[in-house]
DRENRO-571321 format. One record per residue (C-alpha): residue in one letter; x, y, z. Coordinates in nm, 2 decimals. Layout:
R   resn        u        v        w
R      A        X        Y        Z
...
END
This chain:
R   resn        u        v        w
R      M     1.64    -7.23     5.05
R      Q     1.82    -6.93     5.34
R      Y     1.73    -6.62     5.10
R      R     1.38    -6.48     5.12
R      K     1.44    -6.15     4.97
R      I     1.62    -6.11     4.66
R      H     1.73    -5.77     4.45
R      I     1.85    -5.86     4.13
R      I     2.00    -5.58     3.90
R      G     2.21    -5.57     3.57
R      G     2.21    -5.37     3.24
R      P     1.99    -5.39     2.94
R      G     1.98    -5.77     2.75
R      S     2.13    -5.89     3.13
R      G     1.89    -6.18     3.19
R      K     1.73    -6.03     3.47
R      T     1.39    -6.06     3.40
R      F     1.46    -6.44     3.28
R      S     1.60    -6.50     3.58
R      A     1.39    -6.42     3.85
R      A     1.16    -6.55     3.66
R      K     1.33    -6.89     3.65
R      L     1.43    -6.85     3.99
R      Q     1.00    -6.76     4.10
R      Q     0.92    -7.10     4.00
R      V     1.19    -7.28     4.17
R      T     1.15    -7.10     4.51
R      G     0.79    -6.99     4.52
R      L     0.93    -6.66     4.58
R      N     0.64    -6.38     4.51
R      G     0.84    -6.16     4.16
R      F     0.83    -5.83     4.10
R      D     0.96    -5.61     3.75
R      L     1.07    -5.31     3.84
R      D     0.98    -5.13     3.52
R      S     0.67    -5.23     3.57
R      V     0.67    -4.98     3.89
R      F     0.89    -4.69     3.78
R      W     0.68    -4.66     3.40
R      E     0.33    -4.64     3.40
R      K     0.23    -4.76     3.01
R      N    -0.04    -4.68     2.78
R      E    -0.12    -4.80     2.42
R      F     0.12    -4.61     2.29
R      A     0.41    -4.49     2.54
R      Y     0.57    -4.53     2.85
R      V     0.51    -4.26     3.10
R      R     0.71    -4.25     3.43
R      S     0.53    -4.29     3.74
R      S     0.51    -4.02     3.98
R      E     0.74    -4.09     4.26
R      H     0.45    -4.08     4.46
R      A     0.28    -4.37     4.25
R      R     0.63    -4.51     4.25
R      T     0.67    -4.47     4.66
R      E     0.32    -4.70     4.66
R      K     0.43    -4.97     4.50
R      L     0.78    -5.01     4.64
R      N     0.62    -5.00     4.96
R      H     0.36    -5.24     4.82
R      I     0.72    -5.51     4.79
R      L     0.87    -5.41     5.07
R      S     0.55    -5.48     5.30
R      H     0.59    -5.88     5.10
R      D     0.74    -6.12     5.36
R      N     0.94    -6.23     5.05
R      W     1.05    -6.11     4.68
R      I     1.24    -6.12     4.39
R      V     1.28    -5.78     4.27
R      E     1.49    -5.73     3.93
R      G     1.54    -5.41     3.77
R      V     1.84    -5.11     3.62
R      Y     1.73    -4.91     3.87
R      Y     1.89    -4.82     4.19
R      K     1.88    -4.46     4.29
R      W     1.54    -4.46     4.50
R      L     1.56    -4.80     4.57
R      A     1.79    -4.76     4.89
R      S     1.49    -4.91     5.11
R      L     1.52    -5.29     4.86
R      F     1.88    -5.29     4.91
R      R     1.88    -5.28     5.26
R      D     1.62    -5.52     5.30
R      A     1.74    -5.77     5.02
R      D     1.92    -6.13     5.22
R      L     2.11    -6.10     4.87
R      I     2.21    -5.83     4.63
R      V     2.30    -6.02     4.27
R      I     2.49    -5.79     3.99
R      L     2.45    -5.96     3.69
R      N     2.71    -5.88     3.42
R      P     2.74    -6.07     3.15
R      P     2.93    -5.96     2.83
R      T     2.82    -5.67     2.65
R      L     2.84    -5.81     2.31
R      L     2.57    -6.13     2.45
R      R     2.35    -5.81     2.62
R      Q     2.37    -5.64     2.28
R      W     2.26    -5.93     2.11
R      R     1.99    -6.00     2.31
R      I     1.86    -5.63     2.30
R      F     1.85    -5.69     1.91
R      K     1.66    -5.99     1.91
R      R     1.40    -5.87     2.21
R      F     1.34    -5.56     1.97
R      L     1.31    -5.79     1.67
R      K     1.02    -5.99     1.82
R      R     0.84    -5.72     2.03
R      K     0.85    -5.53     1.69
R      F     0.76    -5.83     1.44
R      V     0.63    -6.15     1.58
R      L     0.43    -5.98     1.94
R      G     0.29    -5.68     1.67
R      H     0.13    -5.54     2.05
R      Y     0.45    -5.33     2.11
R      Q     0.37    -5.06     1.90
R      K     0.60    -4.77     2.14
R      E     0.90    -5.00     1.99
R      S     1.12    -4.80     1.76
R      L     1.36    -4.87     1.60
R      A     1.49    -4.45     1.76
R      S     1.42    -4.68     2.10
R      F     1.64    -4.97     2.00
R      L     1.90    -4.75     1.93
R      Q     1.90    -4.56     2.22
R      M     1.92    -4.89     2.45
R      F     2.13    -5.03     2.23
R      W     2.41    -4.74     2.29
R      W     2.31    -4.69     2.66
R      N     2.40    -5.03     2.70
R      Q     2.72    -5.00     2.54
R      G     2.86    -4.77     2.80
R      F     2.65    -4.92     3.14
R      D     2.98    -5.11     3.24
R      Q     3.19    -4.82     3.27
R      D     2.91    -4.56     3.39
R      N     2.57    -4.69     3.51
R      M     2.71    -4.98     3.66
R      V     3.00    -4.80     3.88
R      R     2.71    -4.59     4.00
R      I     2.54    -4.84     4.12
R      L     2.78    -5.07     4.32
R      D     2.94    -4.67     4.44
R      F     2.55    -4.69     4.58
R      I     2.55    -5.05     4.69
R      H     2.91    -5.05     4.83
R      E     2.79    -5.06     5.21
R      Y     2.62    -5.35     5.15
R      E     2.92    -5.56     4.98
R      D     2.87    -5.87     5.25
R      K     2.59    -5.97     5.05
R      I     2.64    -5.92     4.69
R      I     2.69    -6.24     4.49
R      Y     2.85    -6.14     4.09
R      C     2.70    -6.37     3.84
R      K     2.71    -6.39     3.44
R      N     2.41    -6.59     3.46
R      Y     2.07    -6.79     3.60
R      N     2.30    -7.12     3.61
R      E     2.56    -6.93     3.82
R      I     2.33    -6.76     3.99
R      W     2.13    -7.13     4.13
R      R     2.48    -7.27     4.19
R      E     2.51    -7.02     4.46
R      L     2.19    -7.04     4.62
R      S     2.26    -7.41     4.63
R      K     2.55    -7.37     4.83
END
């Protein structure tokens, strides 16, 4: 495979984590979730990592000679976009993303049980944020990474990503 550094970005419920995990299995690339870089998690809440902690974690990722990173973040990730061999914009239909967000909430809240920080309020906030994601956040993301258009691909799901990688 010609790609050793892959950055997957997309809205909530777009399949970023699923796609990155599947790609990690078939490629052997190191996988990193940007949520664990951006957030410090404790038993009851998510707290934003300090800029210093975030920078240290980001530098750790960049020190690897191969990686797959996934997340919705962009403003503080210029070095990841620059170093990526491939940037995947993962953007399935909004309604599908909404359904996935709802299923994830139910699973975390009522099946897994150890996600105490999941609440109806946090679910609704994510749901409404995702509703406007394509017209707001995605526009800003595309503007932020426009200089890398030669290494951007647009996909709706993992199968499309895999087809592109297999070319």
